[in-house]
C-alpha positions as CSV (number, residue, x, y, z in Angstrom):
1,X,226.4,-243.0,-88.8
2,X,224.1,-242.4,-85.8
3,X,220.9,-244.3,-86.1
4,X,217.7,-242.1,-85.7
5,X,214.8,-243.2,-83.5
6,X,212.0,-245.0,-85.4
7,X,209.5,-242.5,-84.3
8,X,210.5,-239.8,-86.8
9,X,207.4,-238.8,-88.8
10,X,207.8,-237.8,-92.5
11,X,205.3,-236.1,-94.8
12,X,205.3,-235.3,-98.5
13,X,204.5,-231.8,-99.8
14,X,204.1,-231.3,-103.6
15,X,204.5,-227.6,-104.5
16,X,202.2,-226.9,-107.5
17,X,202.2,-223.8,-109.5
18,X,199.5,-223.3,-112.2
19,X,201.5,-221.3,-114.8
20,X,204.6,-222.6,-116.5
21,X,206.7,-221.1,-119.2
22,X,207.5,-223.8,-121.7
23,X,204.3,-225.9,-121.3
24,X,201.4,-223.7,-120.2
25,X,199.2,-225.2,-117.3
26,X,201.1,-228.5,-117.7
27,X,200.0,-229.9,-114.3
28,X,196.4,-230.0,-115.6
29,X,197.1,-231.8,-118.9
30,X,195.2,-235.1,-119.0
31,X,195.6,-236.9,-122.3
32,X,196.1,-240.1,-120.3
33,X,192.8,-239.7,-118.5
34,X,194.5,-238.2,-115.4
35,X,196.2,-234.9,-114.9
36,X,200.0,-234.7,-114.6
37,X,199.4,-233.6,-111.0
38,X,197.2,-236.6,-110.2
39,X,199.9,-239.0,-111.6
40,X,202.5,-237.3,-109.4
41,X,200.2,-237.4,-106.3
42,X,199.5,-241.1,-106.8
43,X,203.2,-241.9,-107.4
44,X,204.0,-240.2,-104.1
45,X,201.3,-242.1,-102.3
46,X,203.1,-245.4,-103.1
47,X,206.0,-244.5,-100.8
48,X,205.9,-246.6,-97.6
49,X,207.6,-244.3,-95.1
50,X,205.7,-241.0,-95.3
51,X,202.5,-240.6,-93.2
52,X,200.7,-238.5,-95.8
53,X,200.8,-236.3,-98.9
54,X,199.5,-232.7,-99.5
55,X,199.7,-230.3,-102.4
56,X,200.8,-226.8,-101.7
57,X,198.8,-225.0,-104.4
58,X,199.2,-221.4,-105.7
59,X,195.8,-221.2,-107.5
60,X,192.2,-222.2,-107.0
61,X,192.4,-224.3,-110.2
62,X,195.1,-226.5,-108.7
63,X,193.1,-226.7,-105.5
64,X,189.9,-227.9,-107.4
65,X,191.9,-230.4,-109.4
66,X,193.4,-232.1,-106.3
67,X,190.0,-232.2,-104.5
68,X,188.4,-233.6,-107.6
69,X,190.6,-236.6,-107.6
70,X,190.3,-237.1,-103.9
71,X,193.7,-235.6,-102.8
72,X,194.5,-233.1,-100.1
73,X,195.6,-229.6,-100.9
74,X,196.2,-226.3,-99.2
75,X,196.2,-222.9,-100.9
76,X,199.5,-221.0,-100.4
77,X,200.6,-217.5,-101.3
78,X,200.9,-216.7,-105.0
79,X,204.1,-214.7,-104.5
80,X,206.3,-217.5,-103.2
81,X,209.7,-217.1,-104.8
82,X,210.4,-220.8,-105.2
83,X,208.9,-224.2,-104.7
84,X,210.9,-224.5,-101.5
85,X,209.2,-221.4,-100.1
86,X,205.8,-222.9,-100.9
87,X,206.8,-226.2,-99.2
88,X,208.0,-224.3,-96.2
89,X,204.7,-222.4,-95.9
90,X,202.8,-225.6,-95.7
91,X,205.4,-227.3,-93.5
92,X,205.0,-224.5,-90.9
93,X,201.5,-225.9,-90.3
94,X,202.7,-229.4,-89.8
95,X,203.7,-229.2,-86.2
96,X,203.9,-233.0,-85.6
97,X,206.2,-233.7,-88.6
98,X,210.0,-234.3,-88.4
99,X,210.9,-234.7,-92.0
100,X,209.4,-232.9,-95.0
101,X,209.8,-234.4,-98.5
102,X,209.6,-232.0,-101.5
103,X,208.3,-233.9,-104.5
104,X,208.2,-231.8,-107.7
105,X,204.6,-231.7,-109.2
106,X,205.9,-232.3,-112.7
107,X,207.5,-235.7,-111.9
108,X,204.6,-238.1,-112.6
109,X,207.0,-241.1,-112.8
110,X,208.9,-240.4,-109.5
111,X,209.6,-243.7,-107.8
112,X,208.3,-244.7,-104.3
113,X,211.8,-246.2,-103.7
114,X,213.5,-242.8,-104.3
115,X,211.1,-241.1,-101.9
116,X,211.7,-243.7,-99.2
117,X,215.4,-243.5,-99.8
118,X,215.7,-239.8,-99.1
119,X,213.7,-240.3,-95.8
120,X,215.9,-243.2,-94.8
121,X,219.0,-241.1,-95.3
122,X,217.8,-238.6,-92.7
123,X,216.6,-241.3,-90.4
124,X,220.0,-242.9,-90.4
125,X,222.1,-239.8,-89.9
126,X,220.9,-237.3,-87.4
127,X,223.6,-234.7,-88.3
128,X,222.4,-234.2,-91.8
129,X,219.7,-231.5,-92.4
130,X,218.8,-232.5,-96.0
131,X,219.0,-235.3,-98.5
132,X,218.5,-235.8,-102.2
133,X,219.0,-238.3,-105.1
134,X,221.3,-238.6,-108.1
135,X,221.6,-240.9,-111.1
136,X,224.6,-241.7,-113.4
137,X,225.2,-239.5,-116.5
138,X,226.1,-241.6,-119.5
139,X,226.0,-239.2,-122.5
140,X,228.0,-236.1,-123.5
141,X,224.8,-234.2,-124.4
142,X,223.4,-234.7,-120.9
143,X,226.8,-233.8,-119.3
144,X,227.1,-230.6,-121.3
145,X,223.5,-229.5,-120.9
146,X,223.1,-226.7,-118.3
147,X,219.5,-227.8,-117.7
148,X,220.9,-231.0,-116.3
149,X,222.2,-230.2,-112.8
150,X,225.3,-232.2,-111.8
151,X,226.4,-233.2,-108.3
152,X,229.7,-234.5,-106.9
153,X,229.7,-236.3,-103.5
154,X,232.2,-238.1,-101.3
155,X,232.4,-241.7,-100.3
156,X,230.0,-241.2,-97.5
157,X,227.4,-239.7,-99.9
158,X,227.9,-236.1,-98.7
159,X,227.4,-233.6,-101.4
160,X,230.5,-231.5,-102.3
161,X,229.0,-229.3,-105.0
162,X,226.1,-228.9,-107.4
163,X,226.6,-227.2,-110.8
164,X,225.1,-226.6,-114.2
165,X,228.6,-227.1,-115.6
166,X,230.2,-230.5,-116.2
167,X,231.7,-231.6,-112.9
168,X,234.2,-233.0,-112.2
169,X,236.4,-231.7,-115.0
170,X,238.3,-234.4,-116.8
171,X,241.9,-233.4,-117.1
172,X,243.8,-233.9,-120.4
173,X,246.0,-236.6,-119.0
174,X,243.1,-238.6,-117.5
175,X,241.1,-241.3,-119.3
176,X,239.0,-240.1,-122.2
177,X,235.6,-238.5,-121.4
178,X,233.9,-241.3,-123.3
179,X,235.6,-244.0,-121.2
180,X,234.6,-242.1,-118.0
181,X,231.0,-241.8,-119.1
182,X,230.9,-245.6,-119.7
183,X,232.7,-246.6,-116.6
184,X,231.1,-249.2,-114.3
185,X,231.6,-246.9,-111.4
186,X,230.0,-243.6,-112.5
187,X,232.1,-240.5,-112.3
188,X,229.3,-238.1,-113.4
189,X,225.9,-237.8,-111.7
190,X,222.7,-236.0,-112.5
191,X,221.0,-234.4,-109.5
192,X,217.3,-235.2,-109.3
193,X,215.1,-232.6,-107.7
194,X,213.7,-234.7,-104.9
195,X,214.5,-233.4,-101.4
196,X,213.9,-234.3,-97.8
197,X,214.5,-231.7,-95.1
198,X,214.3,-231.7,-91.3
199,X,211.3,-229.5,-90.8
200,X,212.9,-227.0,-88.4
201,X,215.9,-226.6,-90.8
202,X,213.5,-226.1,-93.8
203,X,211.7,-223.3,-92.0
204,X,215.0,-221.6,-91.1
205,X,216.3,-222.0,-94.7
206,X,213.3,-220.4,-96.2
207,X,213.9,-217.2,-94.1
208,X,217.5,-216.8,-95.3
209,X,218.6,-214.6,-98.3
210,X,220.0,-216.2,-101.4
211,X,223.7,-217.0,-101.2
212,X,226.4,-215.9,-103.7
213,X,226.8,-219.4,-105.2
214,X,223.1,-219.9,-105.3
215,X,222.7,-216.7,-107.3
216,X,225.5,-217.6,-109.6
217,X,224.2,-221.1,-110.5
218,X,220.6,-220.5,-109.7
219,X,220.5,-223.6,-107.5
220,X,218.9,-223.4,-104.1
221,X,220.7,-226.3,-102.7
222,X,224.0,-224.3,-102.8
223,X,222.6,-222.1,-100.0
224,X,222.6,-225.2,-97.8
225,X,226.3,-226.0,-98.6
226,X,227.3,-222.4,-98.1
227,X,225.8,-222.6,-94.6
228,X,228.1,-225.5,-93.9
229,X,225.3,-228.0,-93.6
230,X,225.3,-231.6,-94.9
231,X,223.3,-232.8,-97.9
232,X,223.2,-236.5,-98.2
233,X,223.0,-238.0,-101.7
234,X,221.4,-241.3,-102.4
235,X,222.0,-243.1,-105.8
236,X,219.6,-244.7,-108.1
237,X,220.2,-246.4,-111.5
238,X,218.3,-244.1,-113.8
239,X,216.7,-240.6,-113.6
240,X,213.0,-240.3,-113.9
241,X,211.8,-237.9,-116.6
242,X,210.2,-234.7,-115.4
243,X,207.8,-232.7,-117.7
244,X,209.1,-229.4,-118.9
245,X,208.2,-229.2,-122.6
246,X,205.5,-230.4,-125.0
247,X,207.9,-233.1,-126.2
248,X,208.4,-234.4,-122.6
249,X,204.7,-234.6,-122.1
250,X,204.0,-236.5,-125.4
251,X,206.8,-239.0,-124.5
252,X,205.2,-239.5,-121.1
253,X,201.7,-240.0,-122.6
254,X,203.2,-242.5,-125.1
255,X,204.8,-244.5,-122.2
256,X,201.6,-244.5,-120.2
257,X,199.4,-245.6,-123.0
258,X,201.9,-248.3,-124.1
259,X,202.0,-249.6,-120.5
């Protein structure tokens, strides 16, 4: 790998949408004494490499919440198709930034180490346009769940494919699926929705139409692979738990209050 200069400047953008389908206004829930969004913001601030954090908000209520807890936020267009588009809108204003990190707003337990890792991957390999994170899958239920996005990557950590299906497929004459799930060297990996992009590439990506594989799987990262670009994948031991449902939120509250 080609080492990048140490002068690369990275910055975190948290795309925050007020409305959500399965858990209404989840980013503003505050049974722990802080909103979900504040927990995520503070978790992102613990990363060592980024020079700053801003929220890309779609609503005045999000803007007020961020300013209330002392964070930085910018109001973006309501009609952004995806979180990536919202991140790109804010990134267009960050002229002095080289690497933009997209931290999902409903990931209050995201680790600082994971954020620093996706930045390091781009610092260490100038040919890659994007990086992300994966963790081992150890259960059949998780492997077979379409909501759990899977990724396969080569020995150098370059993503080969992302899918909602169970990949790779275990052939009938291979070791049993249960043995593969328990193997010391993981065969199956869950993709975690944390991304780092080179800023110029992100701005270009946001202007491109959805690709055929992206539409089929409803996974934006496939647009990047269809362009022939490299996505580097870093590995962590365990996935953090995002908040999508009331059950997810109550489990998070229980962990915070117990800690």
